Kinemage of the C-alpha trace (Angstrom):
@kinemage 1
@onewidth
@group {chain A} dominant
@subgroup {mainchain}
@vectorlist {calphas} color= white
{ca met a 1} P -64.001 73.501 -112.469
{ca lys a 2} L -64.842 77.244 -111.982
{ca tyr a 3} L -62.058 79.852 -111.472
{ca ile a 4} L -62.662 82.927 -109.354
{ca tyr a 5} L -60.201 85.664 -110.095
{ca ile a 6} L -59.637 88.099 -107.205
{ca ile a 7} L -58.222 91.389 -107.997
{ca asn a 8} L -57.349 94.545 -105.919
{ca gly a 9} L -60.133 97.327 -106.030
{ca arg a 10} L -57.749 100.042 -105.317
{ca ala a 11} L -57.954 102.650 -108.173
{ca asp a 12} L -54.127 102.863 -108.515
{ca lys a 13} L -53.944 99.099 -109.236
{ca ala a 14} L -56.304 99.237 -112.284
{ca pro a 15} L -53.816 99.598 -114.969
{ca gln a 16} L -52.067 96.401 -113.856
{ca tyr a 17} L -55.064 94.388 -114.962
{ca ser a 18} L -55.566 95.341 -118.584
{ca gln a 19} L -53.543 92.600 -120.068
{ca phe a 20} L -55.130 90.224 -117.762
{ca phe a 21} L -58.669 91.069 -118.974
{ca glu a 22} L -57.411 90.536 -122.600
{ca gln a 23} L -56.148 86.889 -121.523
{ca leu a 24} L -59.529 86.066 -120.155
{ca lys a 25} L -61.019 86.564 -123.464
{ca glu a 26} L -58.580 84.445 -125.160
{ca val a 27} L -58.938 81.261 -123.045
{ca pro a 28} L -62.611 79.646 -122.831
{ca his a 29} L -63.412 78.539 -119.353
{ca thr a 30} L -65.860 78.988 -116.548
{ca tyr a 31} L -64.953 82.108 -114.380
{ca glu a 32} L -65.956 84.994 -112.404
{ca val a 33} L -64.041 88.011 -111.327
{ca tyr a 34} L -64.324 89.652 -107.869
{ca thr a 35} L -62.880 92.996 -107.023
{ca thr a 36} L -62.008 93.544 -103.412
{ca leu a 37} L -63.679 96.378 -101.454
{ca gly a 38} L -60.928 97.037 -98.998
{ca glu a 39} L -58.291 95.596 -96.658
{ca gly a 40} L -59.365 92.043 -95.504
{ca asp a 41} L -62.065 91.509 -98.024
{ca ala a 42} L -60.232 88.946 -99.992
{ca thr a 43} L -60.153 86.880 -96.864
{ca arg a 44} L -63.713 87.396 -96.047
{ca tyr a 45} L -64.951 86.711 -99.629
{ca val a 46} L -63.019 83.375 -99.928
{ca arg a 47} L -64.055 82.076 -96.494
{ca leu a 48} L -67.835 82.992 -97.219
{ca tyr a 49} L -67.793 81.592 -100.423
{ca cys a 50} L -66.399 78.173 -99.342
{ca asp a 51} L -68.989 78.218 -96.518
{ca leu a 52} L -71.889 78.748 -98.788
{ca his a 53} L -70.762 76.386 -101.634
{ca pro a 54} L -69.031 73.560 -100.028
{ca asp a 55} L -69.721 71.227 -103.139
{ca glu a 56} L -68.450 73.449 -105.827
{ca glu a 57} L -65.173 72.665 -107.435
{ca val a 58} L -63.524 76.177 -107.454
{ca cys a 59} L -59.903 77.471 -107.764
{ca phe a 60} L -59.469 80.950 -106.264
{ca val a 61} L -57.008 82.786 -108.269
{ca ala a 62} L -55.156 85.672 -106.554
{ca cys a 63} L -54.314 88.309 -108.899
{ca gly a 64} L -51.689 90.663 -107.782
{ca gly a 65} L -48.957 91.018 -104.919
{ca asn a 66} L -48.399 89.974 -101.475
{ca gly a 67} L -51.510 91.452 -100.122
{ca ile a 68} L -53.959 89.663 -102.458
{ca ile a 69} L -52.106 86.370 -102.196
{ca asn a 70} L -52.223 86.349 -98.424
{ca gly a 71} L -55.715 87.235 -98.286
{ca val a 72} L -56.898 84.452 -100.553
{ca ala a 73} L -54.811 82.016 -98.766
{ca ser a 74} L -55.940 83.101 -95.360
{ca gly a 75} L -59.549 82.715 -96.408
{ca leu a 76} L -58.982 79.426 -97.982
{ca met a 77} L -57.072 78.134 -94.780
{ca gly a 78} L -59.609 79.517 -92.439
{ca tyr a 79} L -62.225 77.399 -94.073
{ca leu a 80} L -60.005 74.243 -94.520
{ca glu a 81} L -58.878 74.185 -90.905
{ca thr a 82} L -62.396 74.596 -89.541
{ca leu a 83} L -63.540 71.751 -91.692
{ca asn a 84} L -60.434 69.642 -90.451
{ca ser a 85} L -61.487 70.376 -86.804
{ca gln a 86} L -65.027 69.440 -87.440
{ca leu a 87} L -64.172 66.090 -89.358
{ca ser a 88} L -61.741 65.208 -86.581
{ca cys a 89} L -64.407 65.685 -83.697
{ca leu a 90} L -66.999 63.707 -85.861
{ca ala a 91} L -64.661 60.838 -86.154
{ca pro a 92} L -64.521 57.895 -83.497
{ca lys a 93} L -61.939 58.484 -81.004
{ca glu a 94} L -59.936 55.316 -81.969
{ca thr a 95} L -59.612 56.451 -85.589
{ca arg a 96} L -59.280 60.173 -85.120
{ca pro a 97} L -56.194 61.580 -86.953
{ca ala a 98} L -53.390 62.541 -84.672
{ca ile a 99} L -52.593 65.858 -86.803
{ca glu a 100} L -54.430 66.431 -90.018
{ca val a 101} L -57.458 65.237 -91.835
{ca glu a 102} L -56.978 64.885 -95.669
{ca gln a 103} L -58.101 68.080 -97.224
{ca pro a 104} L -61.029 68.224 -99.743
{ca leu a 105} L -59.756 68.489 -103.371
{ca asn a 106} L -62.817 70.639 -104.647
{ca phe a 107} L -61.160 74.015 -103.391
{ca ser a 108} L -57.602 75.297 -104.421
{ca met a 109} L -55.616 78.333 -104.950
{ca ala a 110} L -53.634 79.822 -107.826
{ca ile a 111} L -51.477 82.922 -108.279
{ca leu a 112} L -51.140 85.430 -111.349
{ca tyr a 113} L -48.710 88.172 -111.214
{ca phe a 114} L -48.796 91.357 -113.126
{ca ala a 115} L -46.476 94.394 -113.696
{ca gly a 116} L -45.973 96.290 -110.557
{ca ala a 117} L -46.639 93.367 -108.065
{ca thr a 118} L -43.934 92.261 -105.866
{ca glu a 119} L -42.511 88.749 -107.037
{ca asp a 120} L -41.267 87.654 -103.660
{ca phe a 121} L -43.260 84.420 -103.447
{ca ile a 122} L -42.954 83.126 -107.124
{ca ile a 123} L -39.179 83.083 -106.931
{ca asn a 124} L -39.460 80.008 -105.042
{ca tyr a 125} L -40.726 78.336 -108.207
{ca pro a 126} L -38.272 79.167 -111.034
{ca gly a 127} L -38.972 78.086 -114.506
{ca arg a 128} L -42.888 78.658 -114.081
{ca asn a 129} L -44.900 81.344 -115.774
{ca phe a 130} L -47.258 82.884 -113.152
{ca arg a 131} L -48.193 85.616 -115.831
{ca ser a 132} L -50.161 83.423 -118.219
{ca val a 133} L -53.792 82.598 -117.591
{ca lys a 134} L -53.484 79.630 -120.068
{ca glu a 135} L -50.553 78.166 -118.173
{ca met a 136} L -52.288 78.546 -114.927
{ca leu a 137} L -55.253 76.587 -116.107
{ca ala a 138} L -52.959 73.799 -117.301
{ca gly a 139} L -51.338 73.543 -113.998
{ca thr a 140} L -51.512 70.901 -111.137
{ca val a 141} L -52.458 71.326 -107.606
{ca thr a 142} L -49.422 70.972 -105.273
{ca pro a 143} L -49.644 70.581 -101.434
{ca thr a 144} L -47.719 73.602 -100.188
{ca asp a 145} L -46.485 74.585 -96.675
{ca ile a 146} L -48.072 77.633 -94.866
{ca ile a 147} L -47.177 79.261 -91.630
{ca lys a 148} L -50.047 79.844 -88.974
{ca val a 149} L -49.496 82.981 -86.923
{ca asn a 150} L -51.956 83.191 -84.006
{ca asp a 151} L -55.370 83.281 -86.006
{ca ser a 152} L -53.629 84.678 -89.272
{ca tyr a 153} L -51.533 82.804 -91.930
{ca cys a 154} L -48.236 83.680 -93.671
{ca leu a 155} L -47.391 81.930 -97.081
{ca asn a 156} L -44.004 83.895 -97.580
{ca val a 157} L -42.171 85.789 -94.894
{ca ile a 158} L -42.690 87.440 -91.421
{ca asn a 159} L -40.361 90.441 -90.426
{ca leu a 160} L -39.752 91.708 -86.773
{ca gly a 161} L -37.773 94.562 -85.717
{ca phe a 162} L -36.018 96.779 -88.238
{ca asn a 163} L -37.789 95.436 -91.346
{ca ser a 164} L -41.259 95.976 -89.859
{ca arg a 165} L -40.276 99.455 -88.893
{ca val a 166} L -39.252 100.163 -92.421
{ca ala a 167} L -42.770 98.917 -93.638
{ca ser a 168} L -44.687 100.706 -90.954
{ca arg a 169} L -42.943 104.083 -91.912
{ca ala a 170} L -43.060 103.609 -95.555
{ca asn a 171} L -46.941 102.750 -95.250
{ca glu a 172} L -47.434 106.039 -93.319
{ca leu a 173} L -45.466 107.898 -96.052
{ca val a 174} L -47.509 106.304 -99.158
{ca ala a 175} L -50.872 107.223 -97.283
{ca lys a 176} L -49.562 110.745 -97.223
{ca gly a 177} L -48.881 110.719 -101.033
{ca lys a 178} L -45.313 109.646 -101.269
{ca ser a 179} L -44.032 107.242 -104.027
{ca ala a 180} L -43.558 103.735 -103.052
{ca his a 181} L -39.843 104.067 -103.983
{ca glu a 182} L -39.495 107.258 -101.921
{ca ala a 183} L -41.428 105.977 -99.002
{ca tyr a 184} L -39.307 102.820 -98.765
{ca ile a 185} L -35.949 104.810 -98.855
{ca arg a 186} L -37.235 107.043 -96.170
{ca gly a 187} L -38.458 104.090 -93.965
{ca val a 188} L -34.982 102.521 -94.079
{ca ile a 189} L -33.479 105.755 -93.056
{ca asn a 190} L -35.738 106.073 -90.086
{ca ala a 191} L -35.345 102.441 -89.197
{ca phe a 192} L -31.483 102.939 -89.015
{ca leu a 193} L -32.185 105.739 -86.674
{ca thr a 194} L -34.861 104.339 -84.504
{ca ser a 195} L -34.940 100.593 -84.721
{ca arg a 196} L -31.530 98.882 -84.507
{ca phe a 197} L -32.085 97.761 -80.852
{ca asn a 198} L -35.224 95.695 -80.308
{ca arg a 199} L -35.993 94.027 -77.057
{ca ile a 200} L -37.876 91.193 -78.581
{ca arg a 201} L -37.758 87.368 -77.541
{ca val a 202} L -37.648 84.643 -80.289
{ca thr a 203} L -37.942 80.989 -79.240
{ca val a 204} L -37.209 78.122 -81.850
{ca asp a 205} L -38.855 75.053 -81.087
{ca gly a 206} L -38.968 75.564 -77.287
{ca glu a 207} L -35.272 77.195 -77.204
{ca arg a 208} L -34.572 80.813 -76.921
{ca ile a 209} L -32.453 81.612 -80.177
{ca ala a 210} L -30.371 84.298 -78.424
{ca arg a 211} L -30.488 86.893 -75.448
{ca gly a 212} L -30.040 90.591 -75.440
{ca leu a 213} L -31.190 93.105 -78.027
{ca met a 214} L -31.735 92.230 -81.766
{ca val a 215} L -31.838 94.179 -85.117
{ca leu a 216} L -34.243 92.093 -87.034
{ca cys a 217} L -35.499 88.667 -87.643
{ca thr a 218} L -37.120 86.922 -90.347
{ca val a 219} L -39.342 83.839 -90.042
{ca ala a 220} L -39.730 82.364 -93.401
{ca asn a 221} L -41.377 79.788 -95.556
{ca gly a 222} L -40.156 81.408 -98.810
{ca arg a 223} L -36.823 82.790 -99.734
{ca arg a 224} L -37.179 86.450 -100.460
{ca val a 225} L -38.778 89.673 -98.922
{ca gly a 226} L -39.012 93.257 -99.802
{ca gly a 227} L -38.628 92.693 -103.549
{ca glu a 228} L -34.746 92.210 -103.304
{ca phe a 229} L -33.614 90.663 -99.817
{ca asn a 230} L -32.766 87.035 -100.003
{ca cys a 231} L -33.369 86.768 -96.198
{ca ala a 232} L -33.839 82.828 -96.093
{ca pro a 233} L -31.748 81.314 -98.932
{ca thr a 234} L -32.134 77.837 -98.015
{ca ala a 235} L -36.033 77.977 -97.532
{ca lys a 236} L -38.224 75.625 -99.378
{ca thr a 237} L -42.091 75.717 -99.434
{ca asp a 238} L -42.461 71.984 -99.342
{ca asp a 239} L -39.932 70.822 -96.468
{ca gly a 240} L -42.299 71.208 -93.518
{ca leu a 241} L -39.863 73.619 -91.749
{ca ile a 242} L -39.567 77.236 -90.806
{ca asp a 243} L -36.390 79.080 -91.597
{ca val a 244} L -35.498 81.649 -88.937
{ca cys a 245} L -32.772 84.359 -89.707
{ca tyr a 246} L -31.882 86.527 -86.574
{ca phe a 247} L -29.619 89.564 -86.393
{ca arg a 248} L -28.173 90.377 -82.952
{ca ala a 249} L -27.651 94.034 -82.191
{ca met a 250} L -24.428 95.314 -83.770
{ca ser a 251} L -22.701 98.495 -84.624
{ca leu a 252} L -24.014 100.593 -87.475
{ca leu a 253} L -20.843 100.064 -89.522
{ca arg a 254} L -21.153 96.130 -89.339
{ca leu a 255} L -24.921 96.259 -90.217
{ca leu a 256} L -24.010 98.515 -93.163
{ca met a 257} L -21.361 95.949 -94.196
{ca leu a 258} L -24.008 93.026 -93.851
{ca phe a 259} L -26.866 94.631 -95.911
{ca pro a 260} L -25.477 93.869 -99.261
{ca leu a 261} L -24.879 90.304 -98.218
{ca tyr a 262} L -28.461 90.165 -96.815
{ca arg a 263} L -29.763 91.378 -100.065
{ca ser a 264} L -27.969 88.793 -102.254
{ca gly a 265} L -28.529 85.851 -99.722
{ca gln a 266} L -24.851 85.529 -98.778
{ca his a 267} L -25.172 86.745 -95.049
{ca ile a 268} L -25.410 83.272 -93.665
{ca gly a 269} L -21.626 82.327 -92.549
{ca ser a 270} L -20.314 85.453 -93.715
{ca arg a 271} L -17.469 87.092 -92.054
{ca pro a 272} L -19.236 90.253 -91.101
{ca gly a 273} L -22.018 88.117 -89.805
{ca lys a 274} L -19.858 85.789 -87.622
{ca gly a 275} L -21.540 85.775 -84.075
{ca lys a 276} L -24.118 88.135 -85.149
{ca val a 277} L -26.259 86.422 -87.654
{ca leu a 278} L -28.118 83.267 -86.477
{ca tyr a 279} L -29.769 80.839 -88.777
{ca arg a 280} L -32.159 78.109 -87.622
{ca gln a 281} L -34.841 75.830 -88.948
{ca ala a 282} L -38.000 74.816 -86.928
{ca arg a 283} L -41.400 73.698 -86.751
{ca glu a 284} L -42.617 76.198 -84.130
{ca val a 285} L -41.288 79.835 -83.332
{ca val a 286} L -42.692 82.114 -80.603
{ca val a 287} L -42.234 85.839 -80.506
{ca ser a 288} L -42.980 87.912 -77.480
{ca ser a 289} L -42.477 91.448 -76.226
{ca arg a 290} L -43.335 93.408 -73.154
{ca asp a 291} L -44.558 95.952 -75.425
{ca ile a 292} L -46.999 96.034 -78.377
{ca ile a 293} L -44.982 95.495 -81.415
{ca asp a 294} L -45.733 95.189 -85.247
{ca ile a 295} L -44.872 92.278 -87.259
{ca tyr a 296} L -45.034 92.222 -91.127
{ca leu a 297} L -46.592 89.375 -92.563
{ca asp a 298} L -46.837 89.014 -96.279
{ca gly a 299} L -47.225 92.747 -96.697
{ca glu a 300} L -49.619 93.397 -93.868
{ca leu a 301} L -48.788 94.878 -90.461
{ca leu a 302} L -50.011 92.942 -87.583
{ca pro a 303} L -49.789 94.151 -84.029
{ca gly a 304} L -49.503 92.284 -80.784
{ca ser a 305} L -47.190 91.156 -77.861
{ca arg a 306} L -47.006 87.545 -78.412
{ca phe a 307} L -47.121 85.649 -81.719
{ca glu a 308} L -47.191 81.751 -81.850
{ca met a 309} L -46.139 80.524 -85.338
{ca lys a 310} L -46.243 76.867 -86.600
{ca ile a 311} L -45.832 75.394 -90.034
{ca leu a 312} L -48.642 73.621 -91.447
{ca pro a 313} L -46.942 70.996 -93.768
{ca gly a 314} L -48.662 70.756 -97.314
{ca ala a 315} L -51.877 72.340 -95.844
{ca leu a 316} L -52.345 74.799 -98.830
{ca pro a 317} L -53.677 73.206 -102.062
{ca leu a 318} L -51.836 75.587 -104.567
{ca arg a 319} L -52.188 75.165 -108.469
{ca leu a 320} L -48.733 75.714 -109.966
{ca pro a 321} L -48.093 76.136 -113.624
{ca glu a 322} L -45.957 73.416 -115.254
{ca lys a 323} L -42.171 73.879 -115.083
{ca ser a 324} L -40.716 74.812 -118.300
{ca glu a 325} L -37.966 72.593 -119.699
{ca asn a 326} L -36.121 75.406 -121.274
């Protein structure tokens, strides 16, 4: 088994990786380190590597936060889905599988987190150490759900409306030299002023979830987003379901009352959320708008006017560290 560690090439990320390189020296194994060259490079690299080395046994290790994790997962899923499609076409019609072809076991993915990276996805796996190379190597491959969004993929959470506006404005400010914390706070203020009333249609398994304007909506495979908001408290990454949390348009006062509950995961069934917070589970979700909108997908903004989302149960071979008994 060869391990390919994929790290973020941005200069400001370099300090996060000092401990990682020390760990690599301590644990003998076959590995390479690939440093990304820019946005989307992790996806391109993983996909191309799989295409060129289909017979190798490789685990691609995403080292960092949401962006790197999504990039590696997207590259691997792009390859696996194409392979499934080819195998389905080659199979005799009478034996052709109805949904999925069994995934090859020679490619898998793992995650390593470092100081400064957002821990949104790993909170779905309490009691596991995602910061240790040694424990990652001793882990086992677990089939994990992933959401397909048009031609992209989401491992954790998709945001619409208010939250995507926060992210968009924060990204603009970070690009102008503002700190991440200041950019986020200013992004929230901007969203309160400009993005509390969004005309976006959300359909869940063929049924429109609500009519009228909305504040925000999260379409989730995992439970948490933004480093602190427990948007989908009942979500599981292996149940074959998408969790949808929808906020109808409401007064500013009511929204301010709901936000602490949204952060703690107590917004579902809460008194301030009565009639305004809707929660559903589904296999397919369609989001559409008359205008071009941005959705925020695992740390990346994706523009469009129609997004078709479906769960791919157990499609991602994810290597998880063993759960601690303590």
